[in-house]
Biopython code that builds the backbone (N, CA, C, O; Angstrom):
import numpy as np
from Bio.PDB.StructureBuilder import StructureBuilder

atoms = [
    (1, "MET", "N", (16.626, 13.307, -13.264)),
    (1, "MET", "CA", (15.854, 14.414, -12.869)),
    (1, "MET", "C", (16.717, 15.373, -12.119)),
    (1, "MET", "O", (17.080, 14.874, -11.054)),
    (2, "PRO", "N", (17.119, 16.449, -12.293)),
    (2, "PRO", "CA", (17.993, 17.410, -11.521)),
    (2, "PRO", "C", (17.199, 18.275, -10.475)),
    (2, "PRO", "O", (17.846, 19.059, -9.781)),
    (3, "PHE", "N", (15.967, 18.190, -10.334)),
    (3, "PHE", "CA", (15.088, 18.950, -9.386)),
    (3, "PHE", "C", (13.965, 18.117, -8.676)),
    (3, "PHE", "O", (13.061, 17.531, -9.272)),
    (4, "VAL", "N", (14.155, 18.147, -7.276)),
    (4, "VAL", "CA", (12.994, 17.235, -6.408)),
    (4, "VAL", "C", (12.500, 18.405, -5.742)),
    (4, "VAL", "O", (13.294, 19.048, -5.056)),
    (5, "ASN", "N", (11.092, 18.845, -5.858)),
    (5, "ASN", "CA", (10.227, 19.696, -5.183)),
    (5, "ASN", "C", (9.890, 18.927, -3.850)),
    (5, "ASN", "O", (9.474, 17.770, -3.797)),
    (6, "THR", "N", (10.124, 19.713, -2.842)),
    (6, "THR", "CA", (9.789, 19.269, -1.421)),
    (6, "THR", "C", (8.500, 18.577, -1.189)),
    (6, "THR", "O", (8.400, 17.769, -0.266)),
    (7, "THR", "N", (7.427, 18.869, -2.039)),
    (7, "THR", "CA", (6.083, 18.441, -2.006)),
    (7, "THR", "C", (5.992, 17.044, -2.964)),
    (7, "THR", "O", (4.979, 16.347, -3.014)),
    (8, "ASP", "N", (7.099, 16.797, -3.629)),
    (8, "ASP", "CA", (7.230, 15.669, -4.432)),
    (8, "ASP", "C", (8.007, 14.612, -3.717)),
    (8, "ASP", "O", (7.818, 13.418, -3.949)),
    (9, "ALA", "N", (8.926, 15.068, -2.802)),
    (9, "ALA", "CA", (9.816, 14.053, -2.106)),
    (9, "ALA", "C", (9.075, 12.759, -1.601)),
    (9, "ALA", "O", (8.030, 12.824, -0.953)),
    (10, "ALA", "N", (9.593, 11.769, -1.891)),
    (10, "ALA", "CA", (9.036, 10.268, -1.412)),
    (10, "ALA", "C", (9.118, 10.300, -0.002)),
    (10, "ALA", "O", (10.196, 10.673, 0.460)),
    (11, "GLU", "N", (8.267, 10.009, 0.738)),
    (11, "GLU", "CA", (8.444, 9.764, 2.207)),
    (11, "GLU", "C", (8.121, 8.336, 2.646)),
    (11, "GLU", "O", (7.232, 7.630, 2.169)),
    (12, "PHE", "N", (9.121, 7.957, 3.793)),
    (12, "PHE", "CA", (9.346, 6.506, 4.304)),
    (12, "PHE", "C", (9.314, 6.824, 5.685)),
    (12, "PHE", "O", (10.020, 7.670, 6.233)),
    (13, "ARG", "N", (8.270, 5.941, 6.340)),
    (13, "ARG", "CA", (8.216, 6.150, 7.554)),
    (13, "ARG", "C", (8.338, 4.942, 8.393)),
    (13, "ARG", "O", (7.976, 3.842, 7.974)),
    (14, "ILE", "N", (8.841, 5.123, 9.573)),
    (14, "ILE", "CA", (9.047, 4.053, 10.694)),
    (14, "ILE", "C", (8.442, 4.773, 12.022)),
    (14, "ILE", "O", (8.241, 5.987, 12.020)),
    (15, "PRO", "N", (8.172, 3.993, 13.108)),
    (15, "PRO", "CA", (7.640, 4.524, 14.238)),
    (15, "PRO", "C", (8.489, 5.743, 14.537)),
    (15, "PRO", "O", (9.715, 5.689, 14.632)),
    (16, "GLY", "N", (7.751, 6.873, 14.684)),
    (16, "GLY", "CA", (8.509, 8.038, 15.237)),
    (16, "GLY", "C", (9.428, 8.644, 14.357)),
    (16, "GLY", "O", (10.185, 9.535, 14.742)),
    (17, "VAL", "N", (9.411, 8.191, 13.125)),
    (17, "VAL", "CA", (10.405, 9.030, 12.311)),
    (17, "VAL", "C", (9.830, 8.919, 10.639)),
    (17, "VAL", "O", (9.293, 7.936, 10.129)),
    (18, "VAL", "N", (10.116, 10.190, 10.015)),
    (18, "VAL", "CA", (9.896, 10.375, 8.690)),
    (18, "VAL", "C", (10.997, 10.827, 7.911)),
    (18, "VAL", "O", (11.590, 11.886, 8.121)),
    (19, "PHE", "N", (11.257, 10.032, 7.029)),
    (19, "PHE", "CA", (12.370, 10.268, 5.997)),
    (19, "PHE", "C", (11.732, 10.738, 4.578)),
    (19, "PHE", "O", (10.858, 10.090, 4.001)),
    (20, "SER", "N", (12.288, 11.956, 4.091)),
    (20, "SER", "CA", (11.857, 12.560, 2.911)),
    (20, "SER", "C", (13.108, 12.293, 2.002)),
    (20, "SER", "O", (14.176, 12.871, 2.206)),
    (21, "GLY", "N", (12.926, 11.410, 1.011)),
    (21, "GLY", "CA", (13.922, 11.445, 0.001)),
    (21, "GLY", "C", (14.133, 12.617, -1.071)),
    (21, "GLY", "O", (13.314, 12.926, -1.937)),
    (22, "LEU", "N", (15.270, 13.161, -0.874)),
    (22, "LEU", "CA", (15.446, 14.305, -1.910)),
    (22, "LEU", "C", (16.300, 13.855, -2.890)),
    (22, "LEU", "O", (15.835, 13.981, -4.023)),
    (23, "ALA", "N", (17.541, 13.308, -2.812)),
    (23, "ALA", "CA", (18.466, 13.053, -3.810)),
    (23, "ALA", "C", (18.821, 11.466, -3.566)),
    (23, "ALA", "O", (19.002, 10.999, -2.441)),
    (24, "SER", "N", (18.885, 10.783, -4.660)),
    (24, "SER", "CA", (19.293, 9.421, -4.739)),
    (24, "SER", "C", (19.432, 8.937, -5.991)),
    (24, "SER", "O", (19.144, 9.691, -6.921)),
    (25, "PRO", "N", (19.905, 7.571, -6.273)),
    (25, "PRO", "CA", (20.098, 7.243, -7.652)),
    (25, "PRO", "C", (18.623, 7.116, -8.149)),
    (25, "PRO", "O", (18.547, 7.420, -9.340)),
    (26, "SER", "N", (17.532, 6.788, -7.642)),
    (26, "SER", "CA", (16.281, 6.597, -8.056)),
    (26, "SER", "C", (15.632, 7.989, -8.506)),
    (26, "SER", "O", (14.654, 8.020, -9.253)),
    (27, "ARG", "N", (16.274, 9.186, -7.977)),
    (27, "ARG", "CA", (15.813, 10.399, -8.111)),
    (27, "ARG", "C", (16.841, 11.230, -9.100)),
    (27, "ARG", "O", (16.646, 12.425, -9.321)),
    (28, "GLY", "N", (17.919, 10.532, -9.662)),
    (28, "GLY", "CA", (18.650, 11.085, -10.590)),
    (28, "GLY", "C", (20.173, 11.406, -10.193)),
    (28, "GLY", "O", (20.926, 11.820, -11.075)),
    (29, "ALA", "N", (20.672, 11.210, -8.791)),
    (29, "ALA", "CA", (21.910, 11.470, -8.279)),
    (29, "ALA", "C", (22.696, 10.372, -8.617)),
    (29, "ALA", "O", (22.293, 9.219, -8.769)),
    (30, "THR", "N", (23.970, 10.830, -8.739)),
    (30, "THR", "CA", (24.838, 9.838, -9.039)),
    (30, "THR", "C", (26.146, 9.555, -8.231)),
    (30, "THR", "O", (26.954, 8.652, -8.448)),
    (31, "GLU", "N", (26.190, 10.464, -7.301)),
    (31, "GLU", "CA", (27.393, 10.496, -6.116)),
    (31, "GLU", "C", (26.813, 10.631, -4.752)),
    (31, "GLU", "O", (27.438, 10.094, -3.837)),
    (32, "THR", "N", (25.791, 11.221, -4.499)),
    (32, "THR", "CA", (25.551, 11.504, -3.128)),
    (32, "THR", "C", (23.908, 11.332, -2.952)),
    (32, "THR", "O", (23.122, 11.709, -3.821)),
    (33, "THR", "N", (23.481, 10.680, -1.648)),
    (33, "THR", "CA", (22.095, 10.915, -1.303)),
    (33, "THR", "C", (22.134, 11.692, -0.434)),
    (33, "THR", "O", (23.128, 11.822, 0.281)),
    (34, "VAL", "N", (20.862, 12.503, -0.284)),
    (34, "VAL", "CA", (20.178, 13.637, 0.618)),
    (34, "VAL", "C", (18.869, 13.404, 1.212)),
    (34, "VAL", "O", (18.034, 13.409, 0.306)),
    (35, "TRP", "N", (18.382, 13.218, 2.252)),
    (35, "TRP", "CA", (17.245, 13.249, 2.687)),
    (35, "TRP", "C", (16.663, 14.106, 3.885)),
    (35, "TRP", "O", (17.537, 14.250, 4.740)),
    (36, "ARG", "N", (15.615, 14.648, 4.182)),
    (36, "ARG", "CA", (15.371, 15.170, 5.346)),
    (36, "ARG", "C", (14.633, 14.314, 6.378)),
    (36, "ARG", "O", (13.584, 13.774, 6.028)),
    (37, "VAL", "N", (15.128, 14.135, 7.705)),
    (37, "VAL", "CA", (14.698, 13.385, 8.704)),
    (37, "VAL", "C", (13.896, 14.172, 9.700)),
    (37, "VAL", "O", (14.296, 15.245, 10.152)),
    (38, "THR", "N", (12.888, 13.681, 9.994)),
    (38, "THR", "CA", (12.145, 14.355, 11.295)),
    (38, "THR", "C", (11.740, 13.244, 12.180)),
    (38, "THR", "O", (11.237, 12.151, 11.916)),
    (39, "LEU", "N", (12.124, 13.860, 13.428)),
    (39, "LEU", "CA", (11.906, 12.776, 14.619)),
    (39, "LEU", "C", (10.670, 13.292, 15.353)),
    (39, "LEU", "O", (10.552, 14.517, 15.391)),
    (40, "ASP", "N", (9.859, 12.650, 15.862)),
    (40, "ASP", "CA", (8.735, 12.973, 16.468)),
    (40, "ASP", "C", (9.284, 13.315, 17.922)),
    (40, "ASP", "O", (10.315, 12.788, 18.342)),
    (41, "PRO", "N", (8.551, 14.215, 18.660)),
    (41, "PRO", "CA", (8.896, 14.358, 20.096)),
    (41, "PRO", "C", (9.037, 13.174, 20.919)),
    (41, "PRO", "O", (8.353, 12.166, 20.746)),
    (42, "ARG", "N", (9.965, 13.302, 21.858)),
    (42, "ARG", "CA", (10.110, 11.915, 22.765)),
    (42, "ARG", "C", (10.386, 10.745, 22.132)),
    (42, "ARG", "O", (9.915, 9.693, 22.565)),
    (43, "ASN", "N", (11.225, 10.781, 20.969)),
    (43, "ASN", "CA", (11.764, 9.585, 20.126)),
    (43, "ASN", "C", (13.027, 9.308, 20.705)),
    (43, "ASN", "O", (13.977, 10.091, 20.670)),
    (44, "THR", "N", (13.036, 8.101, 21.282)),
    (44, "THR", "CA", (14.230, 7.516, 21.637)),
    (44, "THR", "C", (15.433, 7.097, 20.766)),
    (44, "THR", "O", (16.579, 6.992, 21.205)),
    (45, "GLY", "N", (15.036, 6.853, 19.403)),
    (45, "GLY", "CA", (16.014, 6.531, 18.352)),
    (45, "GLY", "C", (16.520, 5.089, 18.604)),
    (45, "GLY", "O", (16.396, 4.527, 19.693)),
    (46, "GLY", "N", (17.184, 4.455, 17.358)),
    (46, "GLY", "CA", (17.858, 3.271, 17.676)),
    (46, "GLY", "C", (19.013, 3.249, 17.125)),
    (46, "GLY", "O", (19.223, 3.872, 16.084)),
    (47, "THR", "N", (20.054, 2.443, 17.809)),
    (47, "THR", "CA", (21.357, 2.495, 17.521)),
    (47, "THR", "C", (21.727, 1.529, 16.106)),
    (47, "THR", "O", (21.187, 0.491, 15.722)),
    (48, "HIS", "N", (22.601, 2.131, 15.649)),
    (48, "HIS", "CA", (23.073, 1.575, 14.102)),
    (48, "HIS", "C", (24.193, 1.890, 13.578)),
    (48, "HIS", "O", (24.743, 2.741, 14.276)),
    (49, "GLN", "N", (24.822, 1.593, 12.634)),
    (49, "GLN", "CA", (26.062, 1.658, 12.175)),
    (49, "GLN", "C", (25.956, 2.014, 10.604)),
    (49, "GLN", "O", (24.938, 1.642, 10.020)),
    (50, "LEU", "N", (26.783, 2.595, 10.006)),
    (50, "LEU", "CA", (27.015, 2.927, 8.529)),
    (50, "LEU", "C", (28.107, 2.459, 7.905)),
    (50, "LEU", "O", (29.166, 2.322, 8.517)),
    (51, "THR", "N", (27.990, 2.197, 6.774)),
    (51, "THR", "CA", (29.278, 1.639, 6.226)),
    (51, "THR", "C", (30.026, 2.622, 5.354)),
    (51, "THR", "O", (31.000, 2.212, 4.722)),
    (52, "ARG", "N", (29.614, 4.004, 5.261)),
    (52, "ARG", "CA", (30.332, 5.258, 4.937)),
    (52, "ARG", "C", (29.939, 6.329, 5.541)),
    (52, "ARG", "O", (28.818, 6.387, 6.046)),
    (53, "GLU", "N", (30.830, 7.373, 5.581)),
    (53, "GLU", "CA", (30.453, 8.641, 6.381)),
    (53, "GLU", "C", (29.216, 9.218, 6.193)),
    (53, "GLU", "O", (28.785, 9.096, 5.047)),
    (54, "GLU", "N", (28.434, 9.879, 7.062)),
    (54, "GLU", "CA", (27.022, 10.473, 7.064)),
    (54, "GLU", "C", (27.408, 11.661, 7.760)),
    (54, "GLU", "O", (28.125, 11.718, 8.759)),
    (55, "ILE", "N", (26.753, 12.807, 7.012)),
    (55, "ILE", "CA", (26.735, 14.024, 7.703)),
    (55, "ILE", "C", (25.162, 14.470, 8.015)),
    (55, "ILE", "O", (24.258, 14.409, 7.181)),
    (56, "ILE", "N", (25.027, 14.912, 9.334)),
    (56, "ILE", "CA", (23.719, 15.431, 9.461)),
    (56, "ILE", "C", (23.614, 16.686, 9.974)),
    (56, "ILE", "O", (24.239, 16.998, 10.988)),
    (57, "VAL", "N", (22.794, 17.560, 9.312)),
    (57, "VAL", "CA", (22.829, 19.115, 9.775)),
    (57, "VAL", "C", (21.279, 19.250, 10.473)),
    (57, "VAL", "O", (20.256, 18.855, 9.914)),
    (58, "ALA", "N", (21.317, 19.769, 11.558)),
    (58, "ALA", "CA", (20.126, 20.264, 12.091)),
    (58, "ALA", "C", (19.518, 21.427, 11.428)),
    (58, "ALA", "O", (20.230, 22.334, 10.997)),
    (59, "THR", "N", (18.196, 21.446, 11.322)),
    (59, "THR", "CA", (17.473, 22.282, 10.682)),
    (59, "THR", "C", (16.355, 22.901, 11.527)),
    (59, "THR", "O", (15.944, 24.015, 11.202)),
    (60, "ASN", "N", (15.854, 22.302, 12.533)),
    (60, "ASN", "CA", (14.687, 22.773, 13.387)),
    (60, "ASN", "C", (14.743, 21.799, 14.537)),
    (60, "ASN", "O", (15.027, 20.606, 14.425)),
    (61, "GLY", "N", (14.399, 22.523, 15.815)),
    (61, "GLY", "CA", (14.388, 21.928, 16.882)),
    (61, "GLY", "C", (15.717, 21.511, 17.222)),
    (61, "GLY", "O", (16.686, 21.963, 16.613)),
    (62, "SER", "N", (15.868, 20.388, 18.476)),
    (62, "SER", "CA", (16.899, 19.940, 18.849)),
    (62, "SER", "C", (16.839, 18.535, 19.254)),
    (62, "SER", "O", (15.794, 18.021, 19.652)),
    (63, "ALA", "N", (18.240, 17.746, 19.131)),
    (63, "ALA", "CA", (18.101, 16.420, 19.411)),
    (63, "ALA", "C", (19.338, 16.185, 19.928)),
    (63, "ALA", "O", (20.141, 17.116, 19.993)),
    (64, "VAL", "N", (19.689, 14.833, 20.396)),
    (64, "VAL", "CA", (20.792, 14.437, 21.088)),
    (64, "VAL", "C", (21.588, 13.127, 20.165)),
    (64, "VAL", "O", (21.128, 11.985, 20.164)),
    (65, "ALA", "N", (22.560, 13.432, 19.573)),
    (65, "ALA", "CA", (23.379, 12.575, 18.755)),
    (65, "ALA", "C", (24.252, 11.679, 19.678)),
    (65, "ALA", "O", (25.011, 12.331, 20.395)),
    (66, "THR", "N", (24.318, 10.232, 19.829)),
    (66, "THR", "CA", (24.999, 9.568, 20.332)),
    (66, "THR", "C", (26.174, 8.904, 19.358)),
    (66, "THR", "O", (25.820, 8.189, 18.420)),
    (67, "LEU", "N", (27.327, 9.114, 19.562)),
    (67, "LEU", "CA", (28.447, 8.703, 18.818)),
    (67, "LEU", "C", (29.382, 7.726, 19.707)),
    (67, "LEU", "O", (30.080, 8.219, 20.593)),
    (68, "ASN", "N", (29.386, 6.596, 19.504)),
    (68, "ASN", "CA", (30.405, 5.683, 20.106)),
    (68, "ASN", "C", (30.126, 5.866, 21.747)),
    (68, "ASN", "O", (31.079, 5.691, 22.507)),
    (69, "GLY", "N", (28.973, 6.175, 22.224)),
    (69, "GLY", "CA", (28.613, 6.253, 23.654)),
    (69, "GLY", "C", (28.799, 7.702, 24.128)),
    (69, "GLY", "O", (28.508, 8.003, 25.286)),
    (70, "VAL", "N", (29.167, 8.401, 23.456)),
    (70, "VAL", "CA", (29.465, 10.042, 23.777)),
    (70, "VAL", "C", (28.287, 10.787, 23.033)),
    (70, "VAL", "O", (28.081, 10.699, 21.823)),
    (71, "GLU", "N", (27.473, 11.604, 24.009)),
    (71, "GLU", "CA", (26.479, 12.359, 23.751)),
    (71, "GLU", "C", (26.762, 13.741, 23.099)),
    (71, "GLU", "O", (27.686, 14.367, 23.618)),
    (72, "TYR", "N", (26.134, 14.318, 22.061)),
    (72, "TYR", "CA", (26.301, 15.583, 21.710)),
    (72, "TYR", "C", (24.983, 16.160, 21.212)),
    (72, "TYR", "O", (24.227, 15.519, 20.482)),
    (73, "ALA", "N", (24.731, 17.444, 21.653)),
    (73, "ALA", "CA", (23.584, 18.295, 21.421)),
    (73, "ALA", "C", (23.563, 18.580, 20.025)),
    (73, "ALA", "O", (24.563, 19.049, 19.481)),
    (74, "LEU", "N", (22.635, 18.368, 19.467)),
    (74, "LEU", "CA", (22.397, 18.991, 18.006)),
    (74, "LEU", "C", (21.284, 20.233, 18.080)),
    (74, "LEU", "O", (20.216, 20.065, 18.668)),
    (75, "VAL", "N", (21.579, 21.313, 17.525)),
    (75, "VAL", "CA", (20.693, 22.366, 17.597)),
    (75, "VAL", "C", (20.807, 22.983, 16.101)),
    (75, "VAL", "O", (21.642, 22.644, 15.262)),
    (76, "VAL", "N", (19.783, 23.970, 15.939)),
    (76, "VAL", "CA", (19.686, 24.242, 14.568)),
    (76, "VAL", "C", (20.947, 25.020, 14.099)),
    (76, "VAL", "O", (21.330, 25.991, 14.752)),
    (77, "GLY", "N", (21.623, 24.599, 12.940)),
    (77, "GLY", "CA", (22.721, 24.890, 12.494)),
    (77, "GLY", "C", (24.008, 24.046, 12.604)),
    (77, "GLY", "O", (25.004, 24.079, 11.882)),
    (78, "SER", "N", (23.721, 23.209, 13.788)),
    (78, "SER", "CA", (25.039, 22.254, 13.974)),
    (78, "SER", "C", (24.743, 21.025, 13.287)),
    (78, "SER", "O", (23.674, 20.563, 12.886)),
    (79, "ALA", "N", (26.175, 20.507, 13.231)),
    (79, "ALA", "CA", (26.050, 19.149, 12.368)),
    (79, "ALA", "C", (26.814, 18.092, 13.088)),
    (79, "ALA", "O", (27.521, 18.440, 14.033)),
    (80, "ILE", "N", (26.758, 16.999, 12.788)),
    (80, "ILE", "CA", (27.632, 15.876, 13.264)),
    (80, "ILE", "C", (28.025, 14.963, 12.091)),
    (80, "ILE", "O", (27.272, 14.659, 11.165)),
    (81, "ILE", "N", (29.284, 14.570, 12.245)),
    (81, "ILE", "CA", (29.810, 13.654, 11.143)),
    (81, "ILE", "C", (30.008, 12.376, 11.779)),
    (81, "ILE", "O", (30.825, 12.091, 12.654)),
    (82, "VAL", "N", (29.083, 11.590, 11.176)),
    (82, "VAL", "CA", (29.229, 10.123, 11.565)),
    (82, "VAL", "C", (30.248, 9.125, 10.816)),
    (82, "VAL", "O", (30.031, 8.654, 9.700)),
    (83, "PRO", "N", (31.348, 8.884, 11.566)),
    (83, "PRO", "CA", (32.328, 8.037, 10.573)),
    (83, "PRO", "C", (31.705, 6.455, 10.375)),
    (83, "PRO", "O", (30.716, 6.052, 10.987)),
    (84, "PRO", "N", (32.244, 5.897, 9.699)),
    (84, "PRO", "CA", (31.598, 4.609, 9.033)),
    (84, "PRO", "C", (32.030, 3.526, 10.510)),
    (84, "PRO", "O", (32.983, 3.645, 11.281)),
    (85, "ASN", "N", (31.054, 2.619, 10.498)),
    (85, "ASN", "CA", (31.511, 1.450, 11.605)),
    (85, "ASN", "C", (31.344, 1.875, 12.840)),
    (85, "ASN", "O", (31.976, 1.194, 13.647)),
    (86, "VAL", "N", (30.646, 2.868, 13.368)),
    (86, "VAL", "CA", (30.842, 3.480, 14.612)),
    (86, "VAL", "C", (29.328, 3.455, 15.190)),
    (86, "VAL", "O", (28.434, 3.937, 14.495)),
    (87, "ASP", "N", (29.069, 2.960, 16.314)),
    (87, "ASP", "CA", (27.777, 2.905, 16.872)),
    (87, "ASP", "C", (26.990, 4.432, 16.820)),
    (87, "ASP", "O", (27.558, 5.441, 17.238)),
    (88, "PHE", "N", (25.833, 4.453, 16.341)),
    (88, "PHE", "CA", (25.245, 5.841, 16.226)),
    (88, "PHE", "C", (23.944, 5.790, 16.720)),
    (88, "PHE", "O", (23.442, 4.666, 16.690)),
    (89, "SER", "N", (23.233, 6.723, 17.183)),
    (89, "SER", "CA", (21.889, 6.931, 17.388)),
    (89, "SER", "C", (21.494, 8.469, 17.686)),
    (89, "SER", "O", (22.255, 9.248, 18.261)),
    (90, "LEU", "N", (20.185, 8.807, 17.214)),
    (90, "LEU", "CA", (19.675, 10.002, 17.083)),
    (90, "LEU", "C", (18.338, 10.038, 17.817)),
    (90, "LEU", "O", (17.408, 9.298, 17.492)),
    (91, "SER", "N", (18.266, 10.940, 18.840)),
    (91, "SER", "CA", (16.875, 10.674, 19.663)),
    (91, "SER", "C", (16.527, 12.040, 19.902)),
    (91, "SER", "O", (17.393, 12.911, 19.821)),
    (92, "ASN", "N", (15.291, 12.320, 20.202)),
    (92, "ASN", "CA", (14.732, 13.592, 20.483)),
    (92, "ASN", "C", (13.815, 13.545, 21.599)),
    (92, "ASN", "O", (12.644, 13.178, 21.505)),
    (93, "PRO", "N", (14.464, 13.982, 22.804)),
    (93, "PRO", "CA", (13.963, 13.835, 24.167)),
    (93, "PRO", "C", (13.117, 14.997, 24.404)),
    (93, "PRO", "O", (12.634, 15.076, 25.534)),
    (94, "HIS", "N", (12.801, 16.047, 23.444)),
    (94, "HIS", "CA", (12.138, 17.032, 23.542)),
    (94, "HIS", "C", (10.674, 17.131, 23.215)),
    (94, "HIS", "O", (10.170, 16.171, 22.633)),
    (95, "ASP", "N", (9.853, 18.272, 23.544)),
    (95, "ASP", "CA", (8.376, 18.206, 23.155)),
    (95, "ASP", "C", (8.107, 18.627, 22.077)),
    (95, "ASP", "O", (6.912, 18.820, 21.856)),
    (96, "VAL", "N", (9.066, 18.924, 21.030)),
    (96, "VAL", "CA", (8.736, 19.495, 19.719)),
    (96, "VAL", "C", (9.561, 18.633, 18.685)),
    (96, "VAL", "O", (10.634, 18.123, 19.010)),
    (97, "SER", "N", (9.088, 18.511, 17.591)),
    (97, "SER", "CA", (9.792, 17.523, 16.631)),
    (97, "SER", "C", (11.228, 18.259, 16.072)),
    (97, "SER", "O", (11.412, 19.472, 15.979)),
    (98, "PHE", "N", (12.101, 17.274, 15.758)),
    (98, "PHE", "CA", (13.351, 17.748, 15.234)),
    (98, "PHE", "C", (13.471, 17.381, 13.815)),
    (98, "PHE", "O", (12.967, 16.319, 13.450)),
    (99, "GLU", "N", (14.138, 18.210, 12.892)),
    (99, "GLU", "CA", (14.192, 18.103, 11.727)),
    (99, "GLU", "C", (15.901, 18.442, 11.316)),
    (99, "GLU", "O", (16.567, 19.393, 11.724)),
    (100, "ALA", "N", (16.325, 17.371, 10.413)),
    (100, "ALA", "CA", (17.649, 17.655, 9.951)),
    (100, "ALA", "C", (17.666, 17.374, 8.470)),
    (100, "ALA", "O", (16.672, 16.968, 7.867)),
    (101, "ILE", "N", (18.906, 17.620, 7.874)),
    (101, "ILE", "CA", (19.204, 17.127, 6.581)),
    (101, "ILE", "C", (20.520, 15.910, 6.579)),
    (101, "ILE", "O", (21.586, 16.067, 7.174)),
    (102, "ALA", "N", (20.213, 14.921, 5.916)),
    (102, "ALA", "CA", (21.332, 13.983, 6.161)),
    (102, "ALA", "C", (21.873, 13.674, 4.777)),
    (102, "ALA", "O", (21.116, 13.623, 3.809)),
    (103, "VAL", "N", (23.349, 13.441, 4.666)),
    (103, "VAL", "CA", (24.135, 13.208, 3.342)),
    (103, "VAL", "C", (24.926, 11.955, 3.697)),
    (103, "VAL", "O", (25.532, 11.758, 4.750)),
    (104, "LEU", "N", (24.818, 11.112, 2.613)),
    (104, "LEU", "CA", (25.362, 9.830, 2.568)),
    (104, "LEU", "C", (25.885, 9.565, 1.147)),
    (104, "LEU", "O", (25.052, 9.583, 0.241)),
    (105, "PRO", "N", (27.182, 9.318, 0.850)),
    (105, "PRO", "CA", (27.588, 8.705, -0.362)),
    (105, "PRO", "C", (26.866, 7.805, -0.768)),
    (105, "PRO", "O", (26.447, 6.962, 0.026)),
    (106, "ILE", "N", (26.513, 7.762, -2.237)),
    (106, "ILE", "CA", (25.825, 6.498, -2.901)),
    (106, "ILE", "C", (26.624, 5.238, -2.570)),
    (106, "ILE", "O", (27.853, 5.200, -2.626)),
    (107, "GLY", "N", (25.819, 4.169, -2.207)),
    (107, "GLY", "CA", (26.451, 2.810, -1.934)),
    (107, "GLY", "C", (26.789, 2.754, -0.310)),
    (107, "GLY", "O", (27.330, 1.786, 0.223)),
    (108, "GLY", "N", (26.384, 3.935, 0.369)),
    (108, "GLY", "CA", (26.295, 3.752, 1.907)),
    (108, "GLY", "C", (25.273, 2.867, 2.408)),
    (108, "GLY", "O", (24.140, 2.978, 1.937)),
    (109, "GLN", "N", (25.503, 2.032, 3.267)),
    (109, "GLN", "CA", (24.664, 1.228, 3.705)),
    (109, "GLN", "C", (24.378, 1.329, 5.370)),
    (109, "GLN", "O", (25.271, 1.844, 6.042)),
    (110, "ALA", "N", (23.368, 0.933, 5.933)),
    (110, "ALA", "CA", (22.945, 0.858, 7.286)),
    (110, "ALA", "C", (23.066, -0.729, 8.042)),
    (110, "ALA", "O", (22.609, -1.757, 7.544)),
    (111, "ARG", "N", (23.646, -0.657, 9.089)),
    (111, "ARG", "CA", (23.516, -1.866, 9.751)),
    (111, "ARG", "C", (23.060, -1.827, 11.356)),
    (111, "ARG", "O", (23.564, -1.107, 12.218)),
    (112, "ILE", "N", (22.093, -2.684, 11.515)),
    (112, "ILE", "CA", (21.600, -2.569, 12.998)),
    (112, "ILE", "C", (21.703, -3.986, 13.731)),
    (112, "ILE", "O", (21.184, -5.062, 13.431)),
    (113, "GLY", "N", (22.575, -3.620, 14.831)),
    (113, "GLY", "CA", (23.102, -4.752, 15.659)),
    (113, "GLY", "C", (24.165, -5.279, 14.811)),
    (113, "GLY", "O", (24.924, -4.533, 14.193)),
    (114, "GLY", "N", (24.233, -6.550, 14.770)),
    (114, "GLY", "CA", (25.257, -7.303, 13.958)),
    (114, "GLY", "C", (24.701, -7.725, 12.899)),
    (114, "GLY", "O", (25.285, -8.707, 12.441)),
    (115, "GLY", "N", (23.549, -7.293, 12.142)),
    (115, "GLY", "CA", (22.866, -7.790, 11.052)),
    (115, "GLY", "C", (23.678, -7.453, 9.810)),
    (115, "GLY", "O", (24.830, -7.034, 9.917)),
    (116, "THR", "N", (23.088, -7.631, 8.635)),
    (116, "THR", "CA", (23.623, -7.444, 7.297)),
    (116, "THR", "C", (23.451, -5.959, 7.027)),
    (116, "THR", "O", (22.480, -5.375, 7.508)),
    (117, "ALA", "N", (24.205, -5.418, 6.398)),
    (117, "ALA", "CA", (24.191, -4.073, 5.785)),
    (117, "ALA", "C", (23.198, -4.063, 4.703)),
    (117, "ALA", "O", (23.216, -4.985, 3.888)),
    (118, "PHE", "N", (22.182, -2.953, 4.592)),
    (118, "PHE", "CA", (21.247, -2.824, 3.731)),
    (118, "PHE", "C", (21.230, -1.459, 3.371)),
    (118, "PHE", "O", (21.759, -0.633, 4.116)),
    (119, "THR", "N", (20.644, -1.102, 2.240)),
    (119, "THR", "CA", (20.454, 0.346, 1.644)),
    (119, "THR", "C", (19.177, 0.702, 2.205)),
    (119, "THR", "O", (18.181, 0.002, 2.023)),
    (120, "PRO", "N", (19.168, 1.779, 2.891)),
    (120, "PRO", "CA", (17.810, 2.307, 3.359)),
    (120, "PRO", "C", (17.078, 2.712, 2.076)),
    (120, "PRO", "O", (17.679, 3.146, 1.094)),
    (121, "PRO", "N", (15.577, 2.528, 2.140)),
    (121, "PRO", "CA", (14.820, 2.838, 0.842)),
    (121, "PRO", "C", (15.053, 4.294, 0.523)),
    (121, "PRO", "O", (15.239, 4.613, -0.651)),
    (122, "TRP", "N", (15.057, 5.122, 1.396)),
    (122, "TRP", "CA", (15.211, 6.472, 1.114)),
    (122, "TRP", "C", (16.423, 6.896, 0.564)),
    (122, "TRP", "O", (16.515, 8.031, 0.098)),
    (123, "ALA", "N", (17.510, 5.999, 0.564)),
    (123, "ALA", "CA", (18.717, 6.261, -0.268)),
    (123, "ALA", "C", (19.002, 5.589, -1.557)),
    (123, "ALA", "O", (20.042, 5.602, -2.215)),
    (124, "GLU", "N", (17.782, 4.951, -1.809)),
    (124, "GLU", "CA", (17.888, 4.003, -3.151)),
    (124, "GLU", "C", (17.410, 5.128, -4.511)),
    (124, "GLU", "O", (17.386, 4.718, -5.671)),
]
sb = StructureBuilder()
sb.init_structure("model")
sb.init_model(0)
sb.init_chain("A")
sb.init_seg("    ")
for serial, (resi, resn, name, xyz) in enumerate(atoms, 1):
    if name == "N":
        sb.init_residue(resn, " ", resi, " ")
    sb.init_atom(name, np.array(xyz, "f"), 0.0, 1.0, " ", f" {name:<3s}", serial, name[0])
structure = sb.get_structure()
């Protein structure tokens, strides 16, 4: 299916975060996954790593991205390029929600701590 209406996007929730799946193999994509991520206000985020490069583009609000211990302020229109196998977290210390679009090649996986790599459900 080449078109995903925002109202039809599958939503996946973990505490303080909503992932809206836009493009993935289960939605017809063959090379790239795309999702919208919404962080609740005052969300501290969790550190994780990715097995492939991920790009995150801020679309609403602001957040703090931490990449290998270095903090970056994400504001509307800015982007961060997360290399593979690097500690990364995204937090929202502000009083309003933060939204972004994330892009990851199909086959990219996440790893929390020293755990086994897994494909997030919004990227399947």
